[in-house]
Every structure is written in structure tokens, then in C-alpha cells.
N, C-alpha and C positions, 0 to 999 in steps of 0.2 A: 698761061699761069694757073697754078693750082690754088683756087680760093677755098677749098674744103677745109684747110687748116684753121680758117677763121671760126669754124663751128666747134672746134675742139675745146673741152673744158679747161685744159691746161695750156691754152694759147699764150705764147710769150712774144711780145712785140719785138723786143731786141733780137731774139733768136731768129724771128722770121725775116727781119731786115738784113741781118748779117748773112743769113743763108742766101737771100736774093742777090747780094753783091759778091758773094764768093765766086759764082759762075762767071761774072763779068771780069773779075780780076784775073781769072785764068785765061779766058778767051781773048779779051781786048782790054788790057790794063789801062789804056789811056782814054777810054770812053766811059768813065764812071759817071760824069755829070750828065751825059746824054742818056745813059741808062736810068739814072735817077729821075729825069724828066719824064721819060716814057713810063716808068713805073708809077709815078704820081698820076699821070693821065689815065692809066688803066684802072687805078683805084677809084678815081673820080667817076669814071664810066660805070664801074661795078656798083658804086654807091647809088648812082642815079637809077640803075636797073633794079636794085633792091627796093628803093623808094617807090618806083612804079608798081612793083609786084605787091607791096604792102597796101598801097592805095586801092588796087584792083580787088584784093581779097576783102578789104573792109567794105567796099561798096557792095560786093556780092552778098556779104553777111547781112547787111542792113536790108537788102531786098528780100531775103529768105526769112526774116524774123516773124512777120505776120503769119505765114503758113505754119511755122513751128508752134506758135501760140495756139492756133486753131486745133492742131493735132493733140496738144496737151489737154485742152478742154474736152475733146472727144474721148480721150482715154480716161479721164476722171469720171465722166458720165457712165461709161461702160463698167468701171470698177464699182460704182454705187449700185448699178443694176445687178451685178454679180453678187454683191453682199445681200441684197434683198432676196435673191433666189436661194442662197444658202440658208437663210433663216427659215424660209418656207420648207426646204428639204428637211431640216432638222426637226421642225414641228411635225412633219409627216412621219418621220421615223419614230418619234416619241409616241405618236398616236397609234402607230402599228404595233409597237411593243406592248402598249396597254391593252390593245384589242386581242393580241395573240398569246398573252401569258397563260391564260387558262388552257388554251389548246396545247401549248408546249408541255405543260404539266401532265396532260393526258397522254401525250406521246411518250414522255419519260416512263410513266407507269406501264404503258403498253410494252415498252422495250424491256422493262424488268420482268413482266409476265412472260415475254418471249424467251428471255435468258433462263428463267426458271424451267420453262417447258423444255428448253434444249437440255438443261442439266438432268431433268427427269428422264428425258429420252435416252441420254447417254447412260444414265444409271440403269435403265431398263435393258439397254444394249449390253452393258457390262455384266448385268445379272444373267442375261441370256448367254453371254460369252462365258461366264463362270460355269454355268451348267454344261455348256458344250465342252469346255476344257476339262472339267472334272470327269466328264464321261469318257474322254479320249485319253486321259493321262495314263491309264493302265496299259493301253496299247503302246503308248510312247515309251513307257519304261521297258517294255519287252524289247525294244530296239537297242537299248543300252547305249544309245548315242547321247553322250553327255551334253553336247551343244544343243540338240533338239529338246532334250528333257529340260535343260535350263531355260530355254526359250519359253516352253509351255509354263513352267513354274513362275517365270517373270511376268508372263501375261496374266496368270491367275492372281499374282500379287497385286498387279495393277487393277484388276477387276475388284479384288477384295477392298482396295482403298475406297472404291465408290459405294461399297455396301456397309459402311460403318453403322448406319442407323437401322439396318435390318435386324429382325429378332434373332436370327441364327448366326449373327456375325461371329460370336466367340467360337461357335462350333466350326465355322469355316476356317478360323485362324488355327485352331488345333489341327484340322485336316491338312492345311497348307504346311504347318510345321512338321507334321509327320511325313509328308512327301519330301520335304527338304532333308529330313533325316535319312530317308531312303536313298536319296541321291548322294548324300555324303557317305553313307555306308557303301554304296555302289562304287564310289570313286576313291575310297580311302586307300586301297592297295595301290592304285595308280598314283595317288598323291605322294605316298611314301616313296615309291620307286622314282617318281619325278624329282623329288627333292634330294634323294640320295645320289642320283645320277646327274643332277643339275641340268636337266633338260629344259632349255629356256622356252621354246615354243609351247610345249605342253604346260609348263608352269604359268605362262601368260594366259592360256586358256582357262586354267583353274582359277586364276586371279579374277578374270572377267566373270566367270560363272558365279563364284562365291561373292563377288562384289554385287552382282545383280540380285543375289538372294539375301543380301544383308548379312552374310555369314563370313565376313573376312576374318574376324578374330578366331573362328574355328580353323580356317585354313592356316593362319599364322601359328596356331597351336601345333598343327602337324609339322610345320617347318621347324619350330623350336624343339619339338620332341626328337625329330630325326637328328639334327646337328648337335643337340645337347647330349644325346646318347653317345655319339661319336667322341665328343670331347671328354665326357666322363669316363669312357672306356680308356682313353689315353691317360687320364689321371690315375685310374686304377692300376694301369700297367706301370706307370712311373713310381707309384707308391710301393710296388713290389720289389723295386731295386734297393740296393744297400747304399745308395748315394746319400750324402747329407741333405737335410731338408732344404737348405738354401739352393742347392743344385736342382732338387726336384721341383721347387717352386719356379725357379728360373726357366727350366725346361717347359713346364706347363704354361707359364706366361708367354713364352715364345710361341707355343702352339696356339694360344688364344689370339695373339697378335697376327700370326700368319693366317688364321681363320678369318679375322676381321678384313684383311686385305683381299683375300680371294673371294669371300662372300660379298663384300661391298661391291666389287666389280660385277658379280653375277646378279645381286639383288637390285642393282641400279637399273637393270634391264627388265625386271619383273615387278617390283613393288614401287609404289608411289613415294614412300618414305623409307628408303633403305637404311638410313642412319639410325632411325628409331627402332627399326626391326632388329638390327644387329645389336643395338644397345640392350634391348630386352633379352636377346639371346645370351649376351655376356652376363647380365644380372641373374638370369635363371641358372646358368651354368655354375657361376660362383656360389650361388645359394644351395645347389644340390650336390656339391662335392662330398664324397664319402671316402675316407674320413675328412672331416672339415678342416680348414686351415687352422682355426683356433685349437682344435684337438691336437693337430700335428705340432703346433708351437708348444703347447703344454707338455707333450711327451718329450720334445727336444730339450726343453729347459730343465727337465728332471735329470738330465745327464750331466748338467754342469753345476758348479758351485756358484755362490752368490756373486763373486767378483767377475765371473764370465757371462752371467746372464744378460747384462745390459749390452755387452758386445754382440752376443748372439741375436738378441732382439734387434739391434741396430742393423746387423747384416741382413736379417730377414726383411726388415722394414725397407732397407735400401733396395732390395730386390723388387718389392712392390712399388717403390717410388720410381724405379727405372721403367717398369712396365707401365706405370701411370703416365710418365712423360712420353713414352713411345706411343701409347694409345691416344694421348692428347694430340700429338703431332699428326697421327693418322686421321684424327677426327677434325683437325683444324679447318680444312676447307669447308666442311659442312657447318662447323660452328660459325665461321666467318660469314657464310651465306645464310645463316639463320635457318638451316634445314634440319636441325636437331631439336628434339623435345628436351628442353633444358632440365625439366623435372626428372626425366628418365636418366639423363646424363649425371645429374646430381646423385641419383640413387645408385648408379654404377660406381661413381667415385666412392660413395660410402661403402659399397660392397668390397671394393679393393682394399680400403684402409681399415674397415671395421674390425678385422681380426686383431689389430694392434691397439684398439681404443682402450681396452681394459688396462694394458700395460702402460699406455701413455698417461692414463689417469693416475697410475701408481708410480710414475717416473721418479718422483721425489724420493720415495722410500727405497726404490730399487737403486737409484744413484747413490743415496746415502750409504746403503749397505756396501755397494761396490767401492766407494771411496774409502770407507773405514777399513775394509779388508786390505785394500792396496796400501793404505797408510801404515797398517801393522807391519808391512814388509820394509818400512823405512826405519832403520835402527838409529837411535839417538844415544842410548846408554852403552858405554864401553868400560873396560876395566881401568885404563889409565885416563887421567883427566884430559891430556892432550888429544887422545883419541876421541873423547866425548866432544871436545871443542870442534874437531875436524868434522865429526858426524853432524853436529848442529849446523855448521857452515854449509855442508853439502846438502843438507835436508831442505834448505830454502828452495833451491831450484826444483827439487823433487816434488815438494808439496804444491808449488805453483804449477808445475807440469801436470800434476794430477787434476788441479782445478781447471786449467786451460782445456785439458782433454774432456772434462765433464761439460764444459760450455759447448764444445764442438758436438758432443753427443746430443746435448739438449737441442741444439739448432737442427741437427739432422733428423733426430727421432721425433721431435714435437713441433718443428717449425718455429721454435721460440715460445710456443704456447705453454710449455712446462716451466716457464721462468720461476714461478712461485715455488715449485718443488725444487728447482735447481738451487735457489737461494737458500732454502732450508738445508739442503744437502751440503752446500758449501760452508754454511755456518757450523754444521756438525763436524765437517772435516777440519776446519781451522780451530774449532773449540777443542777437539781431541788432540790436535797437533800441539796447541798451546799448553794443554794439560800435560802431555808427555814432555814437552820442552821444560815446563816448570818443575816436573819431577826430576828431570836430569839436572836442573840447577840446584835443587835441594841435595841431590846426590853429590854434586861437586862441592857444595858447602860442607857436607859431612866429611868428604875426603880431605878437604883443607882444614877441617876442625874449627870452622868459623864460629860454631855454636858452643864449643867447649870452653871451660874456664881455664885461662892461662896458668901454667904450673911452673914453667922455667923462668928464672930470674935473669938469665943471660940474654942480652939484647943481640939479636941476629937479624940481618936484613935478607929477606927472601921475597923477590918480586915476581916469582913465577905465577903465583895465583893472580896477581894484578894483571900481568900481561895476558893471561888466558881470559880473564874477565873482560878486558878491553876488546879482545877478539869476539867474545860473546855479545858485547854491546854492539859491535859493528854488524854482527849477524842479525841482531834485533832491528837495527837500522835498515838493513837490506830487506827484512820482512816488511817493515812499514813502507819502504819505498815501493817494493813490488806489489804490496797490497793496493796502494793508490793507483799504480799503473794498471793492475789487473782489473780493478773496479771500473776504470774507464773503458778498458777493452771489453769487459762484460757488457757494459751499457751500450757500447757501439754495436756489438754483435746482436744483442737482443733487439735493439731498436731497428737495426738494419733488416732483420728477418721478420720479426713479429710486428714491426711498424706498419706493414701493409694492412693489418687489421684495424688500424687506427684511422678512421676516416676524417676528412676535413670538417672542421667545425665541431668536433667532439667536445662535449662539456660534461665532466663527471658529476656535476651537480644538477644536470638537467635530464629528466626522464624523457622529455621530448627529443632531446638530442640522441639518446640511445635508440629510440624508435626510428628516428629518421636515418640513423646510421644503418640499422638492420634493413630498412627499405632500400637504402642506397646500395648495400651489398647485394641484395637480392636482384636488383635491376641490372647487375653486371651480366656479361654474356658468356662467361667461361667458368662453369662450376668446378673445373679442375683446379682453378686458382682460388676458389672460395671455400674449400673444405675446411671446416673448423670443428674438430671433435670436442673442444672445450666448451664452446658455446652451446653445443647440443646436449652436453652432459652435466656441466656444472656452471650455471649462469653466474652465481655469486663469485666464484674464482675468476671467471672470465672478466667480470666487471672490475675486479681488483687488478687484474693484469692491464686492462685498458687505462685505469687510473695511473698505474705505475708508468706505463708507456707515455701517457700524456705528461706526467711530471718530468720524465726524462727529456721529452721534446721541448717542453717549456723552459726548464732550467738549464738544459745542456748536459751532455753526458759527462762533462768534466766536473759537474757539481752534484753528481748522484750520491745517494746515501744507501745504496743497495747493501753494502757491507759495513755499515756504520757500527754495528755491534761487534763485528770481527776486528775492525780498526781499534775500537776501545779495548778489546781483549789483548791485542798486540801491544797497545800502549802500556797496559798493566804489566805485561810480560817484560817489556823494555825497562820498566821501573824496577822489576825484580833483578834484571841484569845489572842496572846501575847500582842497586843495593849490594849486589854481590861484589862489584868492583870496589865500592866504598868500604865494605867490610873487610875485603882482602887487604886494602891499603891500611885500614885502621886496626888490623889485627895486632901489629907490633905496638902501635900507639896504645891500643886497648890493654896490651900486656903491661906497659909502663904505668898506665893509669891505675890498673888493677893492683899494682904493688903498693899504691898509696893507701889502699884499704887495709893492708896488713898492719897490725899494731906495731910490730918492731920497725917496719919501714916508716910508717907514719910518725913514730916517735923520733926517728932519726931525721926526717925531713922537716916536719912541722913540730918541733920540740915545744911542749907546753911550758918548759922552764923559761923560754924566751918571753920577754915582756912585750906588752903592746906598745911601749914607748920607743922601741928600737927604730932608728931612722930608716927610711926606705932605701937610701943609697948604700947602706951597709950590707944589704942583702944581695946575694948573687944567685943566678939561675941554678936550680938543682940538677942532679945528674939525669933524672927522668926527662926533664924538659929539654936538656941539651941533646939527649939521645933522640927525642922526638924531632928536634930542630934539624939535626944531621940527617935524620931519615927523610924529612920533608924536602931538605935541600937536594937530595939525590933523586927526588921524584921527576924533575924535568928530564934527567938523563934517561929514565926509563919510558917517559912519554914521547921522547923525540922520534923513535921509529914509527910512531903512529901519526905524528903530525907533519913530518917532513914530506910525506906523500899525500896528495889530495884524496880524501875518502868521503864521498858524499853520504854514504850509508852511516858512517860513524858520526858525522856532523849532525845528521838528522836524528840519530838516536840520542845524542847528548843534548840536542836542542829540545827534544820531546820529553826527556826524563828530567826528574828533579833530584837534586843532590840531598841525600838524607843527612841527618846530624846525629851525633852520638847522644846517648841518654845523659841526663844530669847526674852529677855526683852528690854525695851527702853533704851534711852540715860541716862548716869549717869554723875554727876558732879565729880570733883576731890576727894572730901571727900567720896562720895558714892563709888567711885572706890576703895579707900583704904579700906573702910568698907567691900566691897564685897570680896576683897582679904583676909581680916581677916576672914570673914565668911567661905570662901573656905578652908582656913587653918584649921579652926575648923572642917570642914567637913572631911578634910583629916585625922585629928587625930581620928575622929570617925571611919573612914575606917580602919586605922591602928589598932584600938582596936578590930575591927571585924576580923583582920587577912587578910585584903584585901589591895592590893597595889593600890594607886591612879593612875588613868589612865594617860597616857602621854598627852592626850589632856587637862586634868584638870591642870596638872603641867604647860603646856604652857600658859594656860589662866592666872594663877597666875603670871607667869613671865611677861606677857604682861600688866597685871593690875598694877604691881609694877614698870614697866618701866616709867622713867620720860618722859614727852612729847618730849623734845629735843633729847632724846636717843632712842625714840621708833622705829624709822626707822632702826637704827643699830641693836637693840635687835631683831627685827622681821625678819632679813634676813634669818636665818636658819630655821625659823618656817613655817608651812603651810600658804600659801597666803590667803586662804579662811578664816581661823581662824584670821589671822592678820587683814584682812579687816573688819571682824565682830567686833572685839574688838575696832579697831580704830573708827568705826562708833559709838559704844556704848559710848566711851569716848569723842566723838566729836572732834577727831583729824583728820587732813588732811593727807591722805596717798595715 
């Protein structure tokens, strides 16, 4: 029987018993009771054996306890003795330190004297070495072995470093520099040949020699001179061709880019900082070009008129931008690994873009001239009125096309930094356009004789002027609609491109924020993305730009007010168009009302022989008002073509405009007053027939016209004072 299970932590009595009886049930199913008795007997024997073992172990432990206690006492005594010994050793060490401190100080001073003596000995050796080397240097130069001469000069330079305090130190420095100049002159021809032929091993030798002589800048000057001369020769050859300047620049930029790739591979084997070396080469080459790029641009612009200059500048700038992106991509591995001198890279970026800085600062004026010249090619005035209306309609897309093209040019040419100049140019564009539009409206008024005094007494209906006027109103509505959409597009483009110059946390009211932003920009690792001609040239305009960008970002591009002045101008233009439509409709009405001012007509209509006591129901509408009523009744028929189709532009124009009113007529006698009230009643019936409600002002006028003179003041109390005063003046009443 396995009794080890009784020692397990997870011992289960039921499980153990069931397991013990499973074997019996398989082998001898009928002997369960006998097996149980045997199992109980074995357990009792095991219990007795365990009890005996426990008793034996307890007895042995009791016998060993006195010896264990003696051992513990002995260990305690030894620990106390060890503690006393440690105290004695500590006191001995302390006493030794006190007795030897003076001796240690003497030893330190002796060591210092020894070190000084060694330095003096080395100085004497170096002085003797300088004398030996200076005596042998002439023989060494005769060998013309660059490596040997360099080794001698390096040794002399080391010796000279130990002779700083000697009286003739300055003379020795002059002597050493003269020897270095001799070596440089001796090797100059070889250096030029080496750099021209790109001999790697020989170049490495010269780099080592000039590094040891502390003359690496002089060696780099030879390198720059050799390759700069080659590049400038290429530029001179390109300038002699008849190709356009854009093609010439593109070809030269390709040469610079090819030189970068080939020289970088070679320079990486020779120089420790090849990226910086090539960056300086590019800077010096761009700065030494003859003729210079600015001069070439100035000559090229003289060949073009004002409307083409911006496009020419944009093409040339795009060529430089393409070269810039290609060179940035070629430099990217070194930029990412921080192997480039960022100040030199920033200088190179400035060299690439500086020829265009002057024109970028003048972008606003250049763009304004360009837009106004292009706008002059957009005709608005034609001989026939219908042709004028069609030209006005077509001009909307043209003028906003010009504006959109200007935005694209601004983004490409100035990276959005010329936004302030662009806004001025756009305002000038729309101002001139609105002015031309307004002149055309005045011309249309003259063609329709809206300003002339009516002469014909024959009533004729001519709705042509009104229909054309409605079309012009729709054009004004389209102008307003497109102005809003264009303003949002302008905001999105400018913020999307120039928004990168607006750092996080910018506050236009905080000078600290401006300084932190500049520091944050300078801490970035890619000068190609940081170039900002506006910040370098005009800080005030740059701050204005930042404030505008911040406002766009805070308020949202949908709520910008970049073209608020233009929108107001277009609103006034829309009002002129509404006035034109009203005057064209009112032309025939004006003719009928004008007849009332003629004595013979006025005598027939408002006869002074009629008395004031004539009842109102006996009066009938006069011919002039019935003509006006019939004329107004036909108005819906002519409006129908414009309202049956949905026209958002027309709705916007009508909603924005305000309906003008005709001027007041002169003074009326009592009978004329009653007749006028009757005529207005007739006009109200016409309005009812059209499904329109008579305005409150017209109802008030009828009330004041029907009021008796002695009751006029009481009737007028709840009514508007201005209207009351006007009617009183017309009726000749004192109020």
C-alpha cells in the first residue's frame, strides 16, 4: 500500500477510499468486507509505527538540547570578543592617520615637484627638438616628399606648443607659418591636379597633411576653386545660347544637381563632412555667377509687358523650386542623420531663392497690374442693350477666373506669404470691375432714357427694359454668391499653404509667443522647409500675416472677412441693378404721374371747380390710375419666366437689395386729395387681385388722405411722424 498520498496537501479521504476499493471490485467483487478489514488493520499498524517514530524523535531532541545551549553561549562570547578587537583596530587606524597626515602632505608636494621637473625636462627636450628640426628642415624640403615634410612640420608644431612662454615664441610661430606656406606652394599644382582628376588616394594624403598642419580651410579653398571654375564655365557657355532664361536656368540647375551626386560620392571617401563641403561649393558657385541670376531676370522681364511679367517670374521661380526640391531630396539622408551644417544649408536655400525676393516683396503691385490689364480685355459695354446684358453675365466667370488664377500664382510664387499683397490686388480687381459694371448700368439707363423727362402722352407697355434688368439682377446675385464661395476658397488655400508658418500656441497679443515661435522654427531640422523671405525682409507685414492666419484658424475659413470691402461694393452694385429694374418698371407709371403735373391735365383730372363737399362714392378712378393698374396687373405675366425656374442667384440678389420708392409729388387741393385716395383704393384692389396685401404704409396714407382737416391731428397720433408730416405738407395742412 502507498502511504505517501497521506502527505499530500490536497489529500482527499473520500477519493483515497474509493480508489482503494476500485481494485477489489475488479479482481474479487465478493470480497469487499474482507478487503475492508485488511485495510483497517494496515492503517492501524501504520498509525502505531508513526507514533513510535514521533516518540523516538522527541526523546532524541530532549537529550541534545543541553549541548545546543552550550554551543550558543560559546558563540555569544566569541562575538563579544570580536567586537572588542574591531574597536581596537579602529582606534589604531585613527591614530595612524593622525601621525602620518604631515608625511602624506610632504609626499604630495614632492610628487608635484617631480611632475614639474618632468614637464621642464620635456620642454627642454622639445626645445632641443625644435632646434634639430629647424636645422634639418631645409634638407627635408629638398626631397620634395610631401609626407616627410609634413611629418617634420607637424613635429615642429608640437615642439612649438611646449615653447609658449619662451621669449622668441612669436618669431618661431612666424617661421613655422612660412614653412607651411612653402609646403602649400610646393603642393598647390599637385592639389589642383588631384581635385580635377578626382584622385582619391592622393586627395586623402593632402587631407591628412593639411589637417595635421591645421590648414584644412586652405585645402578646401583649392577644392572650391577647382570645381567652382568648372561650374561657372558651364554657366558661361549656357548664357551664350539663344535659349530662354527658363531653359538656361533649368540646364544649369541640372548641372549643379549632377555635380552634387557625383561629388558627394567622391567627397565621402576624402572629407569628414562631405555634405557641408558640397553645400559651401554650391553657395560659392551661385554667388559667383556672371551674369548673376537677378541680372538675367531683370533683362528677361524687360522683354515682356506688365500682364506677362508675373507669369514669367512664376515660371522662373518654379524652376528654382524644382531644383530646390531635388537638392533637398538628395540631401535628405544627411539631414536625417544630422550630418549637415544647418546654418550652411539655410544659407544655400537663401542663395537659391534670393533672386526672387525683390519680386516677391513687390508681388502685390505686380499682381494688381497684371489683373487690371487682363480685366481690360473683358468687355462689358456693347452697342445693343441685350449684348451688354450678355457680356455682363459672361463677365462673372471671367473675373472670378482671373481672381482664382491670382490665388494660385500667389501660393506658387510666395508660398502664401504674399497674401497681404494678393488681397490688395484682388480688391483693386473687383473695384475696377464694379466700376466698369456701374458705368455699363449707367449706359443702359441712358439707352432706355430712364433719366429723361417723359414727352409722349400715349400709354404703351414695353417690358424689354424690365426683363433685361432682371437678368442683370441675377448677374449681381451670381457675383455675390461667387464672392462668398471664392472668399472661402481663398481662406482655405492661404491657410493650407501659409498655415505651416503659424506655430502652435501663437498669440498675436504676446511678444513672448512671437519669440518662442521663432525659437521653435529655428529648432527644426530642415531649412528647406523653413525659408521665409517675408520674415527676413518685412517683420511688420509678417506679423500682420500671422494675425490674419490666426484669425482664420480661430474663426474658421467660412467666417473670414478677407474680402469684406469687395462684398460691400458688390452689394452696392446689386442695389444699382435693383434701382435699374425698378426704374424700368416705373418708367410708364412715371409717365402717367408726370402728366398730372401738366396744367391742362391737372385741370381735367383734379378740377378746382369741384367742391370739397362732393361725396367720395361719386368719384371714379381716373384714366392715369387705371392705366397704372392695368400695367401692374400684367407684371406677374412678365415675372413668370424668372420665377418658374429656381434661380438661387436671383433670390440672393433680391434678398440683398432694397426696393426703392418713387419721389413724393407736390401739394394737392382737397378734391385732388380725395381723388388720390380713390386712386389708391383702386390700386389696392389691383393688389388684392394679384394676391398681394397692401402695405401698412399705403393703408396709413389712405387714412391720412381721408381724414378731415380738423380731425387730422387726432387721426395722425398713432401713425409714423415722418409720413404724417409728408401728407400734411401735401395737403397744405399745418401740423
